[in-house]
N, CA, C and O atoms as CSV, one atom per row, in Angstrom:
chain,resi,resn,atom,element,x,y,z
A,1,MET,N,N,0.730,-1.292,0.043
A,1,MET,CA,C,0.061,-0.022,-0.227
A,1,MET,C,C,1.081,1.097,0.058
A,1,MET,O,O,2.024,1.019,0.845
A,2,ALA,N,N,0.699,2.274,-0.799
A,2,ALA,CA,C,1.561,3.228,-1.031
A,2,ALA,C,C,1.035,4.323,0.139
A,2,ALA,O,O,-0.154,4.570,0.344
A,3,ASP,N,N,2.232,4.964,0.907
A,3,ASP,CA,C,2.056,5.968,1.735
A,3,ASP,C,C,1.639,7.270,1.008
A,3,ASP,O,O,1.377,7.330,-0.193
A,4,SER,N,N,1.603,8.575,2.107
A,4,SER,CA,C,1.104,9.909,1.259
A,4,SER,C,C,2.528,10.292,0.987
A,4,SER,O,O,2.664,11.273,0.255
A,5,TYR,N,N,3.738,9.645,1.483
A,5,TYR,CA,C,4.981,10.289,0.617
A,5,TYR,C,C,5.481,9.665,-0.704
A,5,TYR,O,O,6.460,9.993,-1.374
A,6,ASP,N,N,4.498,8.601,-0.937
A,6,ASP,CA,C,5.007,8.337,-2.130
A,6,ASP,C,C,4.656,8.926,-3.362
A,6,ASP,O,O,3.538,9.312,-3.701
A,7,ARG,N,N,6.071,8.975,-4.223
A,7,ARG,CA,C,5.578,9.641,-5.299
A,7,ARG,C,C,5.976,8.949,-6.576
A,7,ARG,O,O,7.155,8.597,-6.562
A,8,GLU,N,N,5.360,8.677,-7.599
A,8,GLU,CA,C,5.898,7.771,-8.927
A,8,GLU,C,C,6.471,8.654,-9.758
A,8,GLU,O,O,5.957,9.736,-10.044
A,9,ILE,N,N,7.653,8.209,-10.227
A,9,ILE,CA,C,8.348,9.007,-11.059
A,9,ILE,C,C,8.360,8.222,-12.439
A,9,ILE,O,O,8.439,7.003,-12.596
A,10,VAL,N,N,8.262,9.211,-13.393
A,10,VAL,CA,C,7.858,8.512,-14.702
A,10,VAL,C,C,8.694,9.020,-15.868
A,10,VAL,O,O,8.511,10.201,-16.160
A,11,ARG,N,N,9.548,8.357,-16.559
A,11,ARG,CA,C,10.544,9.264,-17.281
A,11,ARG,C,C,10.377,8.456,-18.534
A,11,ARG,O,O,10.492,7.231,-18.575
A,12,GLU,N,N,10.089,9.253,-19.580
A,12,GLU,CA,C,10.083,9.183,-21.516
A,12,GLU,C,C,10.926,9.293,-21.847
A,12,GLU,O,O,11.457,10.241,-21.269
A,13,GLU,N,N,11.765,8.710,-22.796
A,13,GLU,CA,C,12.828,9.129,-23.875
A,13,GLU,C,C,12.234,8.574,-25.054
A,13,GLU,O,O,11.757,7.447,-25.190
A,14,THR,N,N,12.337,9.657,-26.029
A,14,THR,CA,C,11.945,9.219,-27.464
A,14,THR,C,C,12.668,9.883,-28.230
A,14,THR,O,O,12.919,11.088,-28.226
A,15,SER,N,N,13.145,8.724,-29.180
A,15,SER,CA,C,14.640,9.255,-30.150
A,15,SER,C,C,14.216,8.775,-31.361
A,15,SER,O,O,14.015,7.567,-31.488
A,16,THR,N,N,14.010,9.709,-32.476
A,16,THR,CA,C,14.112,9.288,-33.603
A,16,THR,C,C,15.262,9.489,-34.429
A,16,THR,O,O,16.185,10.211,-34.052
A,17,GLY,N,N,15.270,8.783,-35.748
A,17,GLY,CA,C,16.431,8.482,-36.271
A,17,GLY,C,C,16.392,8.251,-37.426
A,17,GLY,O,O,15.293,8.058,-37.945
A,18,ASP,N,N,17.641,8.193,-38.238
A,18,ASP,CA,C,17.411,7.241,-39.876
A,18,ASP,C,C,17.242,5.749,-39.410
A,18,ASP,O,O,17.777,5.526,-38.324
A,19,PRO,N,N,16.751,4.915,-39.869
A,19,PRO,CA,C,16.726,3.350,-39.967
A,19,PRO,C,C,18.380,3.184,-40.217
A,19,PRO,O,O,19.366,3.830,-40.573
A,20,VAL,N,N,18.054,2.129,-39.865
A,20,VAL,CA,C,19.742,1.389,-39.741
A,20,VAL,C,C,20.087,0.807,-41.264
A,20,VAL,O,O,21.159,1.015,-41.833
A,21,ARG,N,N,19.219,0.207,-41.699
A,21,ARG,CA,C,19.486,0.076,-43.224
A,21,ARG,C,C,19.091,0.937,-44.474
A,21,ARG,O,O,17.885,1.019,-44.708
A,22,PRO,N,N,20.135,1.713,-45.465
A,22,PRO,CA,C,19.381,2.466,-45.900
A,22,PRO,C,C,18.322,1.933,-47.202
A,22,PRO,O,O,18.777,1.479,-48.252
A,23,ALA,N,N,16.987,2.064,-46.952
A,23,ALA,CA,C,15.979,1.846,-47.677
A,23,ALA,C,C,14.834,2.767,-47.677
A,23,ALA,O,O,14.546,3.381,-46.650
A,24,PRO,N,N,14.280,2.878,-48.573
A,24,PRO,CA,C,13.282,3.641,-48.540
A,24,PRO,C,C,12.024,3.490,-47.449
A,24,PRO,O,O,10.946,2.952,-47.702
A,25,ALA,N,N,12.309,3.926,-46.523
A,25,ALA,CA,C,11.178,3.814,-45.310
A,25,ALA,C,C,11.308,5.175,-44.281
A,25,ALA,O,O,11.837,6.275,-44.438
A,26,ALA,N,N,10.661,4.633,-43.306
A,26,ALA,CA,C,10.438,6.251,-42.680
A,26,ALA,C,C,11.112,5.824,-41.574
A,26,ALA,O,O,11.476,4.692,-41.254
A,27,PRO,N,N,11.262,7.161,-40.889
A,27,PRO,CA,C,12.617,7.053,-39.864
A,27,PRO,C,C,11.816,6.437,-38.662
A,27,PRO,O,O,10.624,6.501,-38.362
A,28,VAL,N,N,13.102,5.696,-37.969
A,28,VAL,CA,C,12.395,4.632,-36.811
A,28,VAL,C,C,12.238,5.626,-35.537
A,28,VAL,O,O,12.995,6.559,-35.267
A,29,THR,N,N,11.108,5.227,-34.827
A,29,THR,CA,C,11.059,6.115,-33.436
A,29,THR,C,C,11.257,4.966,-32.241
A,29,THR,O,O,10.696,3.888,-32.434
A,30,THR,N,N,11.924,5.121,-31.182
A,30,THR,CA,C,11.919,4.268,-29.927
A,30,THR,C,C,11.440,5.181,-28.715
A,30,THR,O,O,11.592,6.389,-28.535
A,31,SER,N,N,10.884,4.323,-28.030
A,31,SER,CA,C,9.989,5.169,-27.253
A,31,SER,C,C,10.410,4.073,-25.910
A,31,SER,O,O,10.161,2.868,-25.916
A,32,HIS,N,N,11.106,4.825,-24.783
A,32,HIS,CA,C,11.635,4.141,-23.295
A,32,HIS,C,C,11.176,5.010,-22.366
A,32,HIS,O,O,11.358,6.208,-22.151
A,33,ARG,N,N,10.263,3.772,-21.640
A,33,ARG,CA,C,9.310,4.465,-20.541
A,33,ARG,C,C,10.064,3.660,-19.314
A,33,ARG,O,O,10.029,2.429,-19.334
A,34,SER,N,N,10.539,4.139,-18.571
A,34,SER,CA,C,11.038,3.680,-16.877
A,34,SER,C,C,9.731,4.298,-15.773
A,34,SER,O,O,9.168,5.392,-15.834
A,35,VAL,N,N,9.566,3.468,-15.046
A,35,VAL,CA,C,8.673,3.862,-14.124
A,35,VAL,C,C,9.197,3.258,-13.080
A,35,VAL,O,O,9.645,2.128,-13.280
A,36,TYR,N,N,9.303,3.961,-11.398
A,36,TYR,CA,C,9.194,3.084,-10.342
A,36,TYR,C,C,8.467,4.431,-9.316
A,36,TYR,O,O,7.892,5.484,-9.595
A,37,ARG,N,N,8.880,3.687,-7.925
A,37,ARG,CA,C,7.756,4.308,-6.750
A,37,ARG,C,C,9.116,4.890,-5.995
A,37,ARG,O,O,10.114,4.271,-5.628
A,38,GLU,N,N,8.876,5.943,-5.921
A,38,GLU,CA,C,10.044,6.688,-4.932
A,38,GLU,C,C,9.472,6.904,-3.890
A,38,GLU,O,O,8.473,7.605,-3.730
A,39,GLY,N,N,10.264,6.118,-2.842
A,39,GLY,CA,C,10.013,6.418,-1.289
A,39,GLY,C,C,8.584,5.554,-0.943
A,39,GLY,O,O,7.618,5.861,-0.244
A,40,SER,N,N,8.889,4.318,-1.759
A,40,SER,CA,C,7.793,3.401,-1.239
A,40,SER,C,C,8.015,2.448,-0.316
A,40,SER,O,O,7.217,1.619,0.121
A,41,TYR,N,N,9.412,2.653,0.020
A,41,TYR,CA,C,9.643,1.665,1.535
A,41,TYR,C,C,8.479,1.690,2.358
A,41,TYR,O,O,7.502,2.270,1.883
A,42,ASN,N,N,8.361,1.110,3.657
A,42,ASN,CA,C,7.831,1.386,4.808
A,42,ASN,C,C,8.010,2.398,5.617
A,42,ASN,O,O,8.697,2.259,6.629
A,43,SER,N,N,7.340,3.738,5.258
A,43,SER,CA,C,7.889,5.324,5.985
A,43,SER,C,C,7.505,5.031,7.383
A,43,SER,O,O,8.332,5.303,8.253
A,44,ARG,N,N,6.260,4.465,7.754
A,44,ARG,CA,C,5.683,4.645,8.858
A,44,ARG,C,C,6.288,3.189,9.847
A,44,ARG,O,O,5.760,2.961,10.935
A,45,ALA,N,N,7.320,2.373,9.360
A,45,ALA,CA,C,8.000,1.673,10.368
A,45,ALA,C,C,9.195,2.330,10.730
A,45,ALA,O,O,9.640,2.364,11.877
A,46,VAL,N,N,9.814,2.959,9.538
A,46,VAL,CA,C,11.017,3.930,9.769
A,46,VAL,C,C,10.945,4.931,11.117
A,46,VAL,O,O,11.692,5.194,12.060
A,47,GLN,N,N,9.568,5.346,10.643
A,47,GLN,CA,C,9.352,6.388,11.720
A,47,GLN,C,C,9.112,6.185,13.317
A,47,GLN,O,O,9.370,6.812,14.345
A,48,ALA,N,N,8.472,4.955,12.957
A,48,ALA,CA,C,8.382,4.469,14.224
A,48,ALA,C,C,9.395,3.972,14.911
A,48,ALA,O,O,9.577,4.039,16.127
A,49,VAL,N,N,10.279,3.293,13.815
A,49,VAL,CA,C,11.874,2.838,14.617
A,49,VAL,C,C,12.565,4.178,15.648
A,49,VAL,O,O,13.002,4.136,16.798
A,50,TRP,N,N,12.407,5.603,14.437
A,50,TRP,CA,C,13.304,6.639,15.215
A,50,TRP,C,C,12.591,7.303,16.452
A,50,TRP,O,O,13.090,7.842,17.440
A,51,TRP,N,N,11.289,7.106,16.105
A,51,TRP,CA,C,10.616,7.623,17.281
A,51,TRP,C,C,10.855,6.807,18.616
A,51,TRP,O,O,10.907,7.426,19.678
A,52,ILE,N,N,10.983,5.593,18.589
A,52,ILE,CA,C,11.632,4.495,19.779
A,52,ILE,C,C,12.837,5.178,20.132
A,52,ILE,O,O,12.933,5.857,21.155
A,53,VAL,N,N,13.815,5.003,19.254
A,53,VAL,CA,C,14.948,5.568,19.920
A,53,VAL,C,C,15.047,6.518,19.953
A,53,VAL,O,O,15.915,6.511,20.827
A,54,GLY,N,N,14.891,7.675,19.715
A,54,GLY,CA,C,14.696,8.872,19.930
A,54,GLY,C,C,14.167,8.959,21.411
A,54,GLY,O,O,14.717,9.767,22.159
A,55,PHE,N,N,13.060,8.120,21.916
A,55,PHE,CA,C,12.664,8.263,23.070
A,55,PHE,C,C,13.598,7.533,24.183
A,55,PHE,O,O,13.536,7.846,25.371
A,56,ILE,N,N,14.360,6.656,23.743
A,56,ILE,CA,C,15.048,6.039,24.717
A,56,ILE,C,C,16.386,6.689,24.788
A,56,ILE,O,O,16.930,6.689,25.892
A,57,ASP,N,N,16.994,7.238,23.795
A,57,ASP,CA,C,17.984,8.274,24.108
A,57,ASP,C,C,17.838,9.408,25.294
A,57,ASP,O,O,18.503,9.758,26.269
A,58,VAL,N,N,16.292,9.879,24.517
A,58,VAL,CA,C,15.977,10.924,25.511
A,58,VAL,C,C,16.008,10.451,27.018
A,58,VAL,O,O,16.443,11.312,27.783
A,59,LEU,N,N,15.748,9.617,27.423
A,59,LEU,CA,C,15.703,9.342,28.612
A,59,LEU,C,C,16.588,8.871,29.357
A,59,LEU,O,O,16.430,8.875,30.577
A,60,ILE,N,N,18.007,8.230,28.610
A,60,ILE,CA,C,19.388,8.223,29.046
A,60,ILE,C,C,19.680,9.520,29.021
A,60,ILE,O,O,20.001,9.822,30.171
A,61,ALA,N,N,19.730,10.313,28.425
A,61,ALA,CA,C,20.228,11.398,28.247
A,61,ALA,C,C,19.928,12.568,29.412
A,61,ALA,O,O,20.694,13.464,29.768
A,62,ILE,N,N,18.332,12.225,29.979
A,62,ILE,CA,C,17.843,12.485,31.201
A,62,ILE,C,C,18.957,12.156,32.615
A,62,ILE,O,O,19.555,12.887,33.405
A,63,ARG,N,N,18.862,10.840,32.446
A,63,ARG,CA,C,19.575,10.063,33.174
A,63,ARG,C,C,21.123,10.678,33.470
A,63,ARG,O,O,21.494,11.020,34.593
A,64,PHE,N,N,21.999,10.757,32.185
A,64,PHE,CA,C,23.130,11.518,32.582
A,64,PHE,C,C,23.198,13.014,32.838
A,64,PHE,O,O,24.274,13.608,32.903
A,65,VAL,N,N,22.004,13.613,32.983
A,65,VAL,CA,C,22.484,14.853,33.306
A,65,VAL,C,C,22.185,15.049,34.723
A,65,VAL,O,O,22.829,15.857,35.393
A,66,LEU,N,N,21.167,14.294,35.243
A,66,LEU,CA,C,20.837,14.072,36.534
A,66,LEU,C,C,21.781,13.802,37.058
A,66,LEU,O,O,22.137,14.663,37.864
A,67,LYS,N,N,22.546,12.767,36.967
A,67,LYS,CA,C,23.909,11.981,37.831
A,67,LYS,C,C,24.806,13.365,37.798
A,67,LYS,O,O,25.280,13.785,38.854
A,68,LEU,N,N,25.015,14.025,36.621
A,68,LEU,CA,C,26.216,14.908,36.266
A,68,LEU,C,C,25.775,15.970,37.058
A,68,LEU,O,O,26.803,16.624,37.228
A,69,PHE,N,N,24.976,16.469,37.576
A,69,PHE,CA,C,24.642,17.542,38.475
A,69,PHE,C,C,24.231,17.359,39.951
A,69,PHE,O,O,23.908,18.120,40.864
A,70,GLY,N,N,24.420,15.653,39.756
A,70,GLY,CA,C,24.285,15.316,41.577
A,70,GLY,C,C,22.757,15.166,42.119
A,70,GLY,O,O,22.575,15.123,43.336
A,71,ALA,N,N,21.605,15.083,41.174
A,71,ALA,CA,C,20.386,15.433,41.627
A,71,ALA,C,C,20.191,14.411,42.672
A,71,ALA,O,O,20.689,13.291,42.785
A,72,ASN,N,N,19.255,15.130,43.497
A,72,ASN,CA,C,18.901,13.972,44.836
A,72,ASN,C,C,18.268,12.914,44.830
A,72,ASN,O,O,17.109,13.035,44.434
A,73,VAL,N,N,18.638,11.741,45.169
A,73,VAL,CA,C,18.341,10.501,44.881
A,73,VAL,C,C,16.875,10.148,45.400
A,73,VAL,O,O,16.092,9.507,44.699
A,74,GLY,N,N,16.566,10.596,46.637
A,74,GLY,CA,C,15.612,10.675,47.596
A,74,GLY,C,C,14.307,11.503,46.503
A,74,GLY,O,O,13.178,11.340,46.966
A,75,ALA,N,N,14.337,12.094,45.549
A,75,ALA,CA,C,13.681,12.678,44.784
A,75,ALA,C,C,12.573,11.800,43.834
A,75,ALA,O,O,12.988,11.275,42.800
A,76,PRO,N,N,11.527,11.700,44.126
A,76,PRO,CA,C,10.688,10.766,43.062
A,76,PRO,C,C,11.172,10.631,41.691
A,76,PRO,O,O,11.321,9.493,41.248
A,77,PHE,N,N,11.454,11.709,40.916
A,77,PHE,CA,C,11.264,11.740,39.832
A,77,PHE,C,C,12.659,11.095,39.344
A,77,PHE,O,O,12.828,10.327,38.397
A,78,VAL,N,N,13.786,11.705,40.408
A,78,VAL,CA,C,14.798,11.127,40.101
A,78,VAL,C,C,15.009,9.257,40.198
A,78,VAL,O,O,15.328,8.427,39.347
A,79,ARG,N,N,14.780,9.188,41.140
A,79,ARG,CA,C,14.528,7.770,41.766
A,79,ARG,C,C,13.751,6.973,40.271
A,79,ARG,O,O,14.103,5.964,39.659
A,80,PHE,N,N,12.622,7.884,40.048
A,80,PHE,CA,C,11.782,7.026,38.728
A,80,PHE,C,C,12.525,6.954,37.857
A,80,PHE,O,O,12.688,5.874,37.289
A,81,MET,N,N,13.218,8.095,37.473
A,81,MET,CA,C,14.217,7.934,35.834
A,81,MET,C,C,15.597,6.999,35.986
A,81,MET,O,O,16.208,6.598,34.996
A,82,TYR,N,N,15.984,6.722,37.292
A,82,TYR,CA,C,17.448,5.685,37.420
A,82,TYR,C,C,16.613,4.611,37.243
A,82,TYR,O,O,17.135,3.864,36.416
A,83,ASP,N,N,15.238,4.048,37.747
A,83,ASP,CA,C,15.022,3.053,37.863
A,83,ASP,C,C,14.518,2.344,36.079
A,83,ASP,O,O,14.730,1.277,35.504
A,84,VAL,N,N,13.779,3.629,35.722
A,84,VAL,CA,C,13.727,3.474,34.096
A,84,VAL,C,C,14.716,2.881,33.357
A,84,VAL,O,O,14.782,1.798,32.775
A,85,THR,N,N,15.642,4.004,33.521
A,85,THR,CA,C,16.966,3.786,32.583
A,85,THR,C,C,18.013,2.883,33.176
A,85,THR,O,O,19.107,3.023,32.628
A,86,TRP,N,N,17.984,2.085,34.049
A,86,TRP,CA,C,19.053,1.249,34.396
A,86,TRP,C,C,19.259,0.111,33.600
A,86,TRP,O,O,20.342,-0.267,33.152
A,87,PRO,N,N,18.030,-0.479,33.431
A,87,PRO,CA,C,17.758,-1.450,32.430
A,87,PRO,C,C,18.634,-1.189,31.118
A,87,PRO,O,O,19.541,-1.953,30.786
A,88,LEU,N,N,18.339,-0.222,30.516
A,88,LEU,CA,C,19.009,0.441,29.092
A,88,LEU,C,C,20.551,0.742,29.468
A,88,LEU,O,O,21.465,0.682,28.645
A,89,VAL,N,N,20.681,1.018,30.596
A,89,VAL,CA,C,22.360,1.569,30.715
A,89,VAL,C,C,23.259,-0.294,31.582
A,89,VAL,O,O,24.385,-0.788,31.635
A,90,ALA,N,N,22.324,-0.533,31.903
A,90,ALA,CA,C,23.056,-1.930,32.304
A,90,ALA,C,C,24.096,-2.467,31.405
A,90,ALA,O,O,25.283,-2.541,31.722
A,91,PRO,N,N,23.549,-2.881,30.144
A,91,PRO,CA,C,24.716,-3.634,29.334
A,91,PRO,C,C,25.925,-3.086,29.347
A,91,PRO,O,O,26.908,-3.827,29.370
A,92,PHE,N,N,26.116,-1.239,29.329
A,92,PHE,CA,C,27.387,-1.099,29.186
A,92,PHE,C,C,28.066,-0.574,30.224
A,92,PHE,O,O,29.064,0.112,30.006
A,93,HIS,N,N,27.514,-0.882,31.816
A,93,HIS,CA,C,27.995,-0.737,32.719
A,93,HIS,C,C,29.400,-1.411,32.727
A,93,HIS,O,O,29.603,-2.542,32.286
A,94,GLY,N,N,30.531,-0.446,33.381
A,94,GLY,CA,C,31.535,-1.128,33.725
A,94,GLY,C,C,33.041,-0.913,32.641
A,94,GLY,O,O,34.236,-1.120,32.853
A,95,ILE,N,N,32.176,-0.339,31.278
A,95,ILE,CA,C,32.890,-0.432,30.161
A,95,ILE,C,C,33.918,0.584,30.270
A,95,ILE,O,O,34.861,0.400,29.501
A,96,PHE,N,N,34.031,2.125,31.393
A,96,PHE,CA,C,34.777,2.639,31.705
A,96,PHE,C,C,34.686,3.163,33.128
A,96,PHE,O,O,33.553,2.957,33.563
A,97,ASN,N,N,35.548,3.822,34.086
A,97,ASN,CA,C,35.269,4.274,35.307
A,97,ASN,C,C,34.535,5.039,35.178
A,97,ASN,O,O,34.509,5.717,34.151
A,98,THR,N,N,33.633,5.213,36.223
A,98,THR,CA,C,32.801,6.390,36.468
A,98,THR,C,C,33.311,7.103,37.580
A,98,THR,O,O,33.557,6.633,38.690
A,99,THR,N,N,33.493,8.626,37.085
A,99,THR,CA,C,34.237,9.729,38.221
A,99,THR,C,C,33.068,9.861,39.077
A,99,THR,O,O,31.910,9.715,38.687
A,100,GLN,N,N,33.447,10.161,40.326
A,100,GLN,CA,C,32.661,11.349,41.168
A,100,GLN,C,C,33.497,12.316,41.777
A,100,GLN,O,O,34.600,12.211,42.314
A,101,GLN,N,N,32.570,13.502,41.537
A,101,GLN,CA,C,33.508,14.244,42.475
A,101,GLN,C,C,31.849,15.110,43.091
A,101,GLN,O,O,30.882,15.701,42.610
A,102,GLY,N,N,32.330,14.717,44.297
A,102,GLY,CA,C,30.744,15.287,45.436
A,102,GLY,C,C,30.011,14.897,45.256
A,102,GLY,O,O,30.158,13.763,45.709
A,103,ARG,N,N,28.865,14.982,44.736
A,103,ARG,CA,C,27.449,14.770,44.704
A,103,ARG,C,C,27.336,14.244,42.910
A,103,ARG,O,O,26.537,13.377,42.557
A,104,SER,N,N,28.321,14.978,41.905
A,104,SER,CA,C,28.057,15.197,40.486
A,104,SER,C,C,28.612,13.404,40.214
A,104,SER,O,O,29.468,12.813,40.872
A,105,ILE,N,N,28.076,13.044,39.442
A,105,ILE,CA,C,28.596,11.717,38.876
A,105,ILE,C,C,28.782,11.770,37.219
A,105,ILE,O,O,27.865,12.070,36.454
A,106,LEU,N,N,29.979,11.464,36.853
A,106,LEU,CA,C,30.020,11.307,35.395
A,106,LEU,C,C,30.206,9.954,34.677
A,106,LEU,O,O,31.201,9.229,34.688
A,107,GLU,N,N,29.028,9.778,34.051
A,107,GLU,CA,C,28.657,8.257,34.074
A,107,GLU,C,C,28.571,7.874,32.383
A,107,GLU,O,O,27.604,7.933,31.624
A,108,PRO,N,N,29.907,7.484,32.142
A,108,PRO,CA,C,30.318,7.628,30.541
A,108,PRO,C,C,29.636,6.449,29.870
A,108,PRO,O,O,29.703,6.441,28.641
A,109,GLU,N,N,28.885,5.288,30.559
A,109,GLU,CA,C,28.054,4.265,30.045
A,109,GLU,C,C,27.010,4.565,29.012
A,109,GLU,O,O,26.751,4.057,27.921
A,110,SER,N,N,26.260,5.994,30.010
A,110,SER,CA,C,25.384,6.465,29.643
A,110,SER,C,C,25.501,7.160,28.076
A,110,SER,O,O,24.763,7.086,27.093
A,111,LEU,N,N,26.441,7.676,28.264
A,111,LEU,CA,C,26.662,8.190,26.661
A,111,LEU,C,C,27.160,6.622,25.451
A,111,LEU,O,O,27.165,6.661,24.220
A,112,VAL,N,N,27.370,5.921,25.964
A,112,VAL,CA,C,27.708,4.836,25.182
A,112,VAL,C,C,26.827,4.360,24.876
A,112,VAL,O,O,26.869,3.731,23.819
A,113,ALA,N,N,25.599,4.410,25.626
A,113,ALA,CA,C,24.471,3.639,25.399
A,113,ALA,C,C,23.722,4.546,24.339
A,113,ALA,O,O,23.347,4.068,23.268
A,114,ILE,N,N,23.557,5.615,24.611
A,114,ILE,CA,C,23.033,6.381,23.567
A,114,ILE,C,C,23.406,6.338,22.201
A,114,ILE,O,O,22.653,6.679,21.289
A,115,ALA,N,N,24.603,5.908,22.048
A,115,ALA,CA,C,25.758,5.807,20.825
A,115,ALA,C,C,25.006,4.639,20.272
A,115,ALA,O,O,24.234,4.626,19.313
A,116,ILE,N,N,25.328,3.783,20.956
A,116,ILE,CA,C,25.090,1.991,20.656
A,116,ILE,C,C,23.068,1.936,20.450
A,116,ILE,O,O,22.421,1.318,19.605
A,117,TYR,N,N,22.652,2.685,21.392
A,117,TYR,CA,C,21.287,2.262,20.371
A,117,TYR,C,C,20.857,3.221,19.422
A,117,TYR,O,O,19.863,2.792,18.834
A,118,ALA,N,N,21.184,4.291,19.051
A,118,ALA,CA,C,21.327,5.073,17.641
A,118,ALA,C,C,21.951,3.947,16.838
A,118,ALA,O,O,21.138,3.211,16.279
A,119,LEU,N,N,23.018,3.718,16.701
A,119,LEU,CA,C,23.264,2.858,15.798
A,119,LEU,C,C,22.393,1.819,15.684
A,119,LEU,O,O,21.748,1.777,14.637
A,120,ILE,N,N,22.184,0.840,16.622
A,120,ILE,CA,C,21.144,-0.437,16.320
A,120,ILE,C,C,19.733,0.267,15.581
A,120,ILE,O,O,19.132,-0.345,14.698
A,121,GLY,N,N,19.274,1.694,16.087
A,121,GLY,CA,C,18.167,2.088,14.891
A,121,GLY,C,C,18.325,2.202,13.603
A,121,GLY,O,O,17.566,1.827,12.709
A,122,TRP,N,N,19.873,3.013,13.494
A,122,TRP,CA,C,20.553,3.143,12.332
A,122,TRP,C,C,20.251,1.874,11.654
A,122,TRP,O,O,19.559,1.830,10.637
A,123,GLY,N,N,20.799,0.783,12.247
A,123,GLY,CA,C,20.838,-0.449,11.532
A,123,GLY,C,C,19.340,-0.883,11.083
A,123,GLY,O,O,19.303,-1.286,9.920
A,124,ILE,N,N,18.344,-0.883,11.632
A,124,ILE,CA,C,16.987,-1.420,11.844
A,124,ILE,C,C,16.441,-0.918,10.217
A,124,ILE,O,O,16.077,-1.604,9.262
A,125,VAL,N,N,16.592,0.878,10.418
A,125,VAL,CA,C,16.015,1.850,9.741
A,125,VAL,C,C,16.562,1.096,8.115
A,125,VAL,O,O,15.908,0.969,7.080
A,126,SER,N,N,18.047,0.680,8.425
A,126,SER,CA,C,18.468,0.819,6.961
A,126,SER,C,C,17.879,-1.098,6.457
A,126,SER,O,O,17.861,-1.413,5.267
A,127,ALA,N,N,17.557,-1.894,7.321
A,127,ALA,CA,C,17.218,-3.266,6.876
A,127,ALA,C,C,15.734,-3.018,6.298
A,127,ALA,O,O,15.218,-3.653,5.378
A,128,ILE,N,N,15.071,-1.808,7.136
A,128,ILE,CA,C,13.757,-2.028,6.400
A,128,ILE,C,C,13.874,-1.617,5.083
A,128,ILE,O,O,13.521,-2.418,4.218
A,129,ARG,N,N,14.373,-0.338,4.693
A,129,ARG,CA,C,14.520,0.479,3.578
A,129,ARG,C,C,15.083,-0.674,2.225
A,129,ARG,O,O,14.650,-0.783,1.078
A,130,LEU,N,N,16.279,-1.470,2.980
A,130,LEU,CA,C,16.856,-2.376,2.082
A,130,LEU,C,C,15.308,-3.689,1.838
A,130,LEU,O,O,14.917,-4.135,0.760
A,131,MET,N,N,14.921,-3.903,2.795
A,131,MET,CA,C,13.788,-5.148,2.635
A,131,MET,C,C,12.693,-4.937,1.696
A,131,MET,O,O,12.159,-5.852,1.068
A,132,THR,N,N,12.248,-3.228,1.586
A,132,THR,CA,C,11.227,-2.848,1.208
A,132,THR,C,C,11.692,-1.439,-0.138
A,132,THR,O,O,11.009,-0.523,-0.596
A,133,ARG,N,N,12.607,-1.708,-0.306
A,133,ARG,CA,C,13.305,-0.575,-1.570
A,133,ARG,C,C,12.433,-0.526,-2.665
A,133,ARG,O,O,11.998,-1.636,-2.971
A,134,PRO,N,N,12.081,0.311,-3.282
A,134,PRO,CA,C,11.091,0.125,-4.797
A,134,PRO,C,C,12.121,-0.705,-5.662
A,134,PRO,O,O,13.344,-0.829,-5.599
A,135,ARG,N,N,11.011,-1.298,-6.614
A,135,ARG,CA,C,11.914,-1.761,-7.747
A,135,ARG,C,C,11.266,-0.879,-9.043
A,135,ARG,O,O,10.292,-0.127,-9.034
A,136,SER,N,N,12.015,-1.187,-9.974
A,136,SER,CA,C,11.690,-0.138,-11.038
A,136,SER,C,C,11.259,-1.230,-12.454
A,136,SER,O,O,11.777,-2.330,-12.645
A,137,SER,N,N,10.550,-0.803,-13.038
A,137,SER,CA,C,10.075,-1.501,-14.163
A,137,SER,C,C,10.349,-0.741,-15.410
A,137,SER,O,O,9.766,0.341,-15.492
A,138,THR,N,N,11.158,-1.106,-16.449
A,138,THR,CA,C,11.399,-0.998,-17.459
A,138,THR,C,C,10.637,-1.443,-18.787
A,138,THR,O,O,10.751,-2.653,-18.984
A,139,THR,N,N,9.732,-0.623,-19.948
A,139,THR,CA,C,9.118,-0.888,-20.746
A,139,THR,C,C,9.792,-0.378,-21.919
A,139,THR,O,O,9.989,0.837,-21.898
A,140,VAL,N,N,10.202,-1.021,-22.952
A,140,VAL,CA,C,10.560,-0.679,-24.325
A,140,VAL,C,C,9.603,-0.697,-25.407
A,140,VAL,O,O,9.264,-1.779,-25.887
A,141,VAL,N,N,9.080,0.521,-25.890
A,141,VAL,CA,C,8.111,0.354,-27.086
A,141,VAL,C,C,8.748,0.679,-28.490
A,141,VAL,O,O,9.543,1.616,-28.416
A,142,ASP,N,N,8.614,0.185,-29.653
A,142,ASP,CA,C,8.908,0.342,-30.645
A,142,ASP,C,C,8.154,0.992,-31.432
A,142,ASP,O,O,8.495,1.179,-32.600
C-alpha cells in the first residue's frame, strides 16, 4: 500500500533517427519508459523506529544530566528515572570508570548507550529500507 509520501516517477525518452539499413522507409522512433515508485519503503515503520530510538536516547540523556548535576536520589522523579533507565544502561556498565566529584557523577556508560541505541536504530531502518526498496519496471515500446 502506498504511503502519502510516495511519488511515482515516470521518465519517457523518445528518439527519432534514420533506419539502420538504407532503404526507402520512414524514420525509426523508439520510446523508452521507466516507472518506479520513489519512497515506497515502509516510512511508517521507519518513523516508528526513529521515535522509539529517540525516546530511549532522551531518557538516557536525562539520566546522564541528573547524575552529572548530582540530583537528589531521594526525589521521586530522580528515583523513577534511574529505575526506568537502569535496564537500558546496565549492559554498558563497567566499560569505563565512573568519576565522582562530590554528588556529581560522570557516567560514560550512558553516553555509550545513547550511541549504541542510535546505531541499532540506524541498522534497523537500513534493513527496512533495503527489504522494502522500490523496484523499477522498464518497458521499451517500438
